[in-house]
C-alpha positions in Angstrom: 84.0 97.4 105.0 82.3 99.2 102.6 82.3 97.9 98.7 80.5 98.7 95.6 77.1 97.1 95.1 77.0 95.1 98.8 74.0 95.6 100.8 75.8 96.2 104.0 79.3 97.0 104.9 79.9 94.0 107.7 81.5 91.0 106.3 82.1 87.6 107.9 85.6 86.7 108.7 87.9 85.2 106.0 87.9 81.6 107.7 84.2 81.3 107.5 84.4 82.7 103.8 84.8 86.2 104.0 81.1 87.2 102.4 79.4 90.0 102.9 76.4 89.9 105.2 72.6 90.6 104.1 70.4 92.8 106.0 68.7 89.5 107.4 72.3 88.5 108.8 72.2 91.9 110.7 68.8 91.2 112.3 70.0 87.6 113.2 72.8 89.3 115.2 70.3 91.0 117.4 71.9 94.5 116.9 69.4 97.3 117.9 67.6 99.4 115.3 69.9 102.6 115.8 73.1 100.6 115.2 71.7 98.5 112.0 70.5 101.8 110.4 73.7 103.4 110.9 75.5 100.7 109.3 73.5 100.7 106.3 73.6 104.4 106.2 77.1 104.3 106.4 77.2 101.8 103.5 74.9 104.2 101.6 77.1 107.3 102.1 80.0 105.2 100.6 77.7 104.6 97.6 76.9 108.3 97.1 80.1 110.0 97.7 82.7 107.1 96.3 80.8 106.0 93.2 82.2 103.2 91.2 82.3 105.3 88.2 84.6 108.0 90.0 86.8 105.5 91.9 87.3 108.0 94.4 85.9 110.5 96.9 83.6 113.4 95.6 85.3 115.7 98.4 87.9 115.6 100.9 85.4 116.2 103.4 83.4 113.1 102.4 86.4 110.9 103.2 87.1 112.3 106.3 83.4 111.8 107.6 83.4 108.3 106.1 86.2 107.3 108.1 85.3 109.1 111.4 81.9 107.3 111.1 83.7 104.0 110.7 85.5 104.6 113.9 82.4 105.1 115.4 80.5 102.1 114.3 83.4 99.9 115.1 83.2 101.0 118.7 79.5 100.4 118.6 79.5 97.1 117.4 82.2 96.0 119.9 80.0 97.3 122.6 76.9 95.6 121.2 78.4 92.3 120.6 81.4 91.9 123.3 83.7 89.3 122.8 83.4 89.4 118.9 86.5 91.2 117.3 85.4 93.7 114.6 88.4 94.7 112.2 87.6 98.0 110.2 88.9 97.8 106.6 89.1 101.5 105.4 90.6 100.6 102.2 88.9 103.5 100.3 90.7 105.9 102.7 94.3 106.5 102.1 96.7 106.3 104.7 97.7 110.1 104.2 94.1 110.9 105.1 94.0 108.7 108.2 97.1 110.2 109.2 95.7 113.9 109.0 92.7 112.6 110.8 94.9 111.8 113.9 96.1 115.2 114.2 
């Protein structure tokens, strides 16, 4: 899940403290460079298009792109680390936006 002012969009489970993983943590997971870069770019996209001073998306297409990329990255993480559950928390995307994307 992306959030404001965090280094990556990947978080440890709540039962492990629910902390945001650092870039070093991503390296320690053994993810390939393309996936690590994709995760960092997804966080940067959030920072750029859902800025803290706006507290919302700069456009509907930014919201759609963000959600689509989140689903793609979740799938890639699941394939890269089989047996590990990855929940995708799209808190910045309203339920209405997700319903429209499903059409």
